[in-house]
N, C-alpha and C positions, 0 to 999 in steps of 0.2 A: 616556515621554510621546509622544503623537502630534504630529508636526509637519506641519501641513496648509497647502497653498497653493492658492488658487483658480485653476483653469485656465479655467473657463467657467461662467457662471451662467445658470440658468433661473429667471426671476422668476415667482413665484406671488402669490396674493392676500395671504399673510401671512408667507411665508418664502422664502429663496433656496436653491436646490438646487445643489450642486456636482456636476459631471460627472466630475471627476477630482481626485485629491489626491496629495500627496507624503507618504509615511509614513516616519518615522525608524525605522531598524533598528539603531541604535547598540547595541552589545553583543551582537548576535545571532550573531556569527561569531567563531570562534577558529581562525586558520590554523596550519598546520604545513608549512613548506617551500613555501608558495605565497602568493600575494597575498590580501589581504582583499577580499571582494566589496564593492561600493559599499554604504554603510550607509544607503541610503534606497531606497524603491521607489515608482514611479508606479503608480497603480491607478485605473481608471475605475469608475464606478458599476456598469456592466454586469459587469465582472470580479468585483467584490466580491460582487454579488448572486449570481453563478453559484457562487462559492466557498461562500457562505453556504448556498445551496440544496443543492448537492451534499453538503456536509459534514453538513447537517441530515438529509438522506436517509440517509446512512451511519449516523448516530447512531440514528435511528428504526429502521432495519433491524436493527442489532445489538441494540437493546433488545427488539425483537420476537423475535429469535432466542433471547434469554434467556428470554422468556415461553414460547415454544414448546418449548424444551428442558425447562423445569421442568414443562410439561404432558406431557412424554414423547412429543411429536410429532416432535422431533428427537432422534436417538440418536447414540451414539458420541462421538468427540472433537469438541469445539467450542471454538475460541479466538476471543474477541471483540476488537474493535479500537477500541471507544469510548474516546475520549481522545487517540487517535493520528491522528485524521482529517486533520490538517493535513499530515502526512507524505505520505500517499497523494495528496491533492489538489494540494499544491504541487509534488510531484515530477512528476505527470502534466502539470501546467501548463508545466513547464520542458522536457519531453521532446517528441519527435515520435513518431508511430505507427511510424516506421521503426526506432526504438530498441527493443531487446528488454528484457523485464522478467521476472525470476524472483524469487520470494520464499519466505518460510517458510510454515508452515501457518496463520498468522494472515492469511488472504488474501482474505476476503470483499470488503473495500472496494477492494483493488487490482483484483479481478475486475470490480467495478462501474465504476471509472473506465476500465478497458480494454475496455469494450464490452458487458458483460453487463448484464441488467436486474435490478431488484429481484425481480421474479417469477422469473427464472431462478436467482437466488441462493437464494431460498426453496425453489423446487422441488428444487434439488440437495440442500439440507440435509434436505428431507423424503423424499428418495429417490424422486423422481418423474421420468418420462421427459422432462418439460419443463425439467429442470434443465440447468445449464451443461455438464455432461458426462453428460447423460441419466440422472442419478440414480445413477450407479455410482461417482462419485468421492467425494462427500460434502464435508464442511467443509474438508478439507485439500488437495483436489486439483482446484481450478478451473484452467481452461485455455482459451485462445482464440488459436489460431495466427494467425487472420486479423488480429488486433490485436497480434501479437508479444508475447503474454502467455503465458509458459511455466509459469504456475501456482504453486501452493503445493507445498511438499515436506513429506512427513510425517516425514522423518528430519532431526533437528536438524543444520543446517549442510550438508546434502547438496546444496543448491542452489548453493553457492559454486563448486565446480569445474564444474558445468553452466553457470553464468553465465560462467565463463572460456571455456568452449567456445563459447558464444554470441558472446562478444567476438571470439574467434578467427575465427569465421565472418564477422563484420562486416568485419574487416580483410582477410581472404582475398578477399572478394567486391568490395572497393572498389578501383578503379584507383589506381595510385600517384599521389600528389600531390593527390588529392581528399580532402575531409573525410569522415570515416566516421560512419555511425550508431554509436551506442554500445550497450553492454549494461549493465544494472544488476542486481546481485544483492543482495538485502536479507536480513539475518539479524539475530537479536537479540543482546543482550549476553551471553546464556547460551551462544551458539555461538561467540563471538568468539575464544576462546582455543584452538579446535580446530586440529589440525595441518593439515587440509585447507584452512583459510582461508589460512594462511601459504604453503603450497605453491602454491595458486592465485595468490596475490598475487605470489609470486616468478616464476612462469612468465609472468604478465601483464606484469611489469616487464621481464623478459628479452626478450620478444617484442614489446613496445610495443603491447599490446592496449588497445583503448578500453573498459576495464572500470571500473565504479564499484562498489567494495565498500562497501556502505551498512549501517552498524550502527544498527538502531533500538534505541537505549538507553532502554528504558522503566523502568530503575532496578532491575529484579528479573528474574533468570533463574529462572523458576518461583517459588520462594519464597526465593531467596537474593539478597541485595543485592549490588550491584556491588562495594562495599567489601570484602565477604567472599569474593568469587569471583575477583577479578583483582588482580594486582600493579600494573597500569597502568590506572587508570580513565579516562585520556584516550585513548579508543579511536581517535580520529582520528590519533594519532601511532603507532599500532601497526605501521604499515608501514615504520618506520625511515626509509629513504631515499625511500620513496614518499610524495608529498605527501598531505596530509590536511586536512580542514575540518570543524570542529564547527559545527553549525547549531542554532538554537533551533527544535526540531521542534514546538513548540506554536503557532508563528506561520506561517501559510500563506504570507504574503508573504516572510518570511525564507527559507522552504524554496524557494520559486520562484526568488528572486534568487540564492541560493547554488547551487542546482542548475543554473541557467543558466550560471554561471561554470564549474562542474565539467564540464558537458556540453561546453562549448566547449574546455576544456583537453584532455579525453580524445579528442574528435572530431578535434582538430588534430594527432594523432600523438604526443602527449606521454606516452603510456602510461597506466597505471591511476592511480586516486586513491581514497583512503579517505575516506568521509564518515560522521560520527557525527551522527545525529539525536537530540538530547536531548529525550525525550518522556516520556509517562506513560500507563499503562493504568489505567482505572477498575475494570474487572473483574479477577478473579483470573487466574492464568495460563490456566486453562481453566474450563469450567463446573463441573468437579469441585473447584475451588479457591475457597473463599469469599473469599480475598484479604485477610483481616483477621487472620490468625494471625502474620504476619511484618511487618505494618505496621499503623498505627492508622487508625481511621475518620477521625480528625481530619486526618491527613496527606492522605487522599484528598479530603476536603472542602476542604482548603486549595488543592490543585491545581485543583479545580473552580471555586473562588471566584476565584483569582488568575490562572490561566493557561489556562482552558478555551479551546480553539481556535475554537469556534463563537461563543462569547460575544465573543471578541476582534473577529471580523469584524463581528458585529452592532453592537458599540460603535463601530467605525470608521464604519460606515454612519450611525448615529444622530448621533454627535458631529460629523460633517462634513455634516449636513443632506442626506444622500443618500437617507435613508429615515427614516420615523418608527417609533416603537415599535409603533404599531397596525398599520402595514403589515407589519412583520416578524412580528407575532403572527398576522396573517391568512394570510401565506404558510406559516407553520409549521402552521397548522390544515389547510390544503389538502394539504400534504405528508404529514401524518399520515394523512389520508384515502387518499392515493395508495398509501402503504405498506400500509395495511390492505387495500385493494383487491387489491394485488399478492399478499398472503398468501392471500386467498380464491381467487384465480385459480390460484395455485400448488397449492393443495390439490385443485383440480379436475382436475389433471393425473394420469393413471393411473400406477400403479407399473410398473416394467419387467417384461416377460415373461421366462420362463425362458430362451428362446432368446437374449435380449439378453446373457446372461452371457458368452458366448464371441464376441460381436461386438466390433469396434473394437480388436482386439488385433494381428492380423497384416495386412499389405498385400502385394500383389504388386508387380512392377516398374512397373506402370502406376498404382499407388496405389489399386487396388481391393481390396475385402475379400478376404482369403485365410485359409485355415485349415491347420493342420498335419494330417498324416494321422490322428492319433488324439488325442483329448482325454479324459483320465481324470477321471472325476467321483468325489466322495467315496464314492458308491454305485457300485461297479464295474459293476453291471448297467445303469447309466444312462450309461456312458461312450459317447463319440461317435466315429464313424469317418467320414472324408471321402475315403477312397480310392475 
């Protein structure tokens, strides 16, 4: 139940608008060897509207990706994020751009909150030069160094040791006694029991690295439920002596509040922390998975009805007289148009040229493009020499 308190009123002809509310987060957190975050969150109308806007864009972007994939305009692997938007939005709201972020191949929405545009996401998926990585990375390999986003990883769990390296860099570059930027490495429940996760966590604990090991528990690793794949379904406790926190990943306010505490803990030199985001994906594991052979349509609809992260924020706005249903509907209509326009513009971007194939691979000591003496092509007669 929402617990709201009036902070300031703006009087209108027929109703009163609240500019901020206090929202109950009771039951949203389960701690392990750490304190429980405060179980309430203050939120302004501006904050809530921004969460609503951003998550709605994410949802429309992913649904559009579904349509374009089925039309065979997007090829290859494609893992969609609809249902999990609160995790990306709430995490970004709690971090700073100095914090490094690396995640799995389900990375479109993280790329969006870390500085890429909807047009750039579409162009990348379509294999166009206007894409986030010039059309050469595709769905699983977004990247934005200027925003400390180190992308999606195509290999399950491979981002975890890289994330530990990012955390090592943060500690190494921070003067003694100062708070550190942190690194967060996100992975799914399907990767949680890999050896490299435990090795990375152990190193991070021994060296006191500011690392957040964040499990996005969307209940299924591909088509296998957590109950069938792991002996310990409380993923936030898997670090044993390493503190952990389970967060309601369908609630953007809970994610933000929980991650603020986690960031403060890791930044202050206390070492790593496990976080379990309890969330749910509406699509199958990837576009090749219908998502209904190992779960029922009724289960999916129940999550949509009871826990949808976008509807939650919309209801907070309406229930607390911060916005009307008509205002929300009008904004949704405009955002749909914006996403549609971004798709059209992405399709206007050209495809990469052949010479782009061997660009952006090597750099010299000055950071400029460099090439090895010889690049062998599948057709030997087309091999390249730079000597």
